[in-house]
C-alpha positions as CSV (number, residue, x, y, z in Angstrom):
1,X,0.0,0.0,0.0
2,X,1.4,3.4,-0.9
3,X,1.9,6.0,1.8
4,X,0.5,9.5,1.7
5,X,2.5,11.6,4.1
6,X,1.2,14.9,5.3
7,X,3.7,17.3,6.9
8,X,2.2,20.2,8.9
9,X,4.5,23.2,9.0
10,X,4.6,26.8,10.1
11,X,6.4,29.5,8.0
12,X,9.7,28.9,9.7
13,X,12.9,27.7,8.0
14,X,13.4,25.3,10.9
15,X,10.5,23.2,9.5
16,X,12.9,21.6,7.0
17,X,13.6,18.9,9.6
18,X,9.8,18.0,9.5
19,X,9.9,17.9,5.7
20,X,13.0,15.7,5.8
21,X,11.3,13.3,8.2
22,X,8.2,13.1,5.9
23,X,10.4,12.6,2.9
24,X,12.3,9.8,4.6
25,X,8.9,8.0,5.3
26,X,8.3,8.0,1.5
27,X,10.3,4.9,0.6
28,X,8.5,3.9,-2.6
29,X,8.2,5.8,-5.8
30,X,4.4,5.7,-5.6
31,X,4.4,7.3,-2.1
32,X,3.2,10.9,-1.9
33,X,4.4,13.8,0.2
34,X,2.1,16.8,1.1
35,X,3.4,19.8,2.9
36,X,0.6,21.8,4.6
37,X,0.6,25.3,6.1
38,X,-2.5,26.9,7.4
39,X,-2.4,30.7,7.8
40,X,-4.9,32.7,9.8
41,X,-7.0,35.1,7.6
42,X,-5.7,38.0,9.7
43,X,-2.1,37.2,9.0
44,X,-0.5,39.6,6.5
45,X,2.5,38.0,4.8
46,X,3.5,41.3,3.3
47,X,3.9,42.8,6.8
48,X,6.1,39.8,8.0
49,X,9.1,39.7,5.7
50,X,10.7,36.7,7.5
51,X,7.6,34.6,7.1
52,X,7.4,35.5,3.4
53,X,10.9,34.4,2.9
54,X,10.2,31.2,4.8
55,X,7.3,30.5,2.5
56,X,9.6,30.9,-0.5
57,X,11.9,28.5,1.3
58,X,9.0,26.0,1.8
59,X,8.3,26.2,-1.9
60,X,11.9,25.4,-2.6
61,X,11.9,22.5,-0.2
62,X,8.6,21.1,-1.7
63,X,10.2,21.2,-5.1
64,X,13.4,19.6,-3.9
65,X,11.5,16.8,-2.2
66,X,8.9,16.2,-5.0
67,X,6.2,17.3,-2.6
68,X,2.9,19.1,-3.0
69,X,2.8,22.4,-1.0
70,X,-0.6,23.6,0.1
71,X,-1.0,27.0,1.9
72,X,-4.5,27.5,3.1
73,X,-6.1,30.5,4.8
74,X,-8.4,29.6,7.6
75,X,-9.3,30.7,11.1
76,X,-10.2,27.0,12.0
77,X,-6.8,25.4,12.1
78,X,-8.0,22.0,13.5
79,X,-11.0,21.7,11.2
80,X,-8.8,22.6,8.2
81,X,-6.1,20.1,9.1
82,X,-8.7,17.3,9.6
83,X,-10.3,18.1,6.2
84,X,-6.9,18.0,4.5
85,X,-6.0,14.7,6.2
86,X,-9.3,13.3,4.8
87,X,-9.0,15.0,1.4
88,X,-5.4,13.8,0.9
89,X,-6.2,10.4,2.4
90,X,-3.1,10.8,4.6
91,X,-1.7,7.6,6.1
92,X,1.1,9.4,8.0
93,X,1.1,12.9,9.6
94,X,4.4,14.5,10.6
95,X,4.2,17.4,13.1
96,X,6.5,19.2,15.4
97,X,6.2,18.8,19.1
98,X,3.7,21.2,20.6
99,X,4.5,22.8,24.0
100,X,3.3,20.9,27.0
101,X,2.1,17.5,25.8
102,X,-0.7,17.4,28.4
103,X,-2.0,20.9,27.7
104,X,-5.7,21.0,26.7
105,X,-4.8,23.5,23.9
106,X,-2.2,21.2,22.4
107,X,-3.0,21.1,18.7
108,X,-1.1,17.9,18.0
109,X,-3.2,16.0,20.6
110,X,-6.5,17.5,19.2
111,X,-5.6,16.5,15.7
112,X,-4.5,13.1,16.7
113,X,-7.9,12.6,18.6
114,X,-9.8,13.5,15.4
115,X,-7.9,11.3,12.9
116,X,-6.2,8.6,15.0
117,X,-8.1,5.9,13.0
118,X,-6.8,7.1,9.6
119,X,-3.2,8.1,10.0
120,X,-0.1,7.3,12.0
121,X,1.5,10.2,13.7
122,X,5.2,11.1,13.8
123,X,6.0,13.8,16.3
124,X,9.4,15.4,15.7
125,X,10.9,16.7,19.0
126,X,11.6,20.4,19.4
127,X,15.2,21.5,18.8
128,X,17.0,22.0,22.1
């Protein structure tokens, strides 16, 4: 069975380690890699030069890793990610570690609770 790996990123250049992890999961030619970034509607890329540069970097990384890059505007991060998991039929989800693992606001735990039966999670630890 082919893998469909979805990597959830923020517009930071340090997300390349998440992309690399997702790429390494794709061991067969028919496997697919999706890089996903969800931006809030209120976020203005033109006012945040570093984030704009990081998005350019994400496009370069997607091209280098033969991945599809999707940037979506939404104020419902969790709902949008759940929809993308289902739309892309993701079998694996790569995310960065999110703050306190027991925090009720932990997005990784919330996403995992919604799609645990569809996709395997790979949580990449924060850089120390």
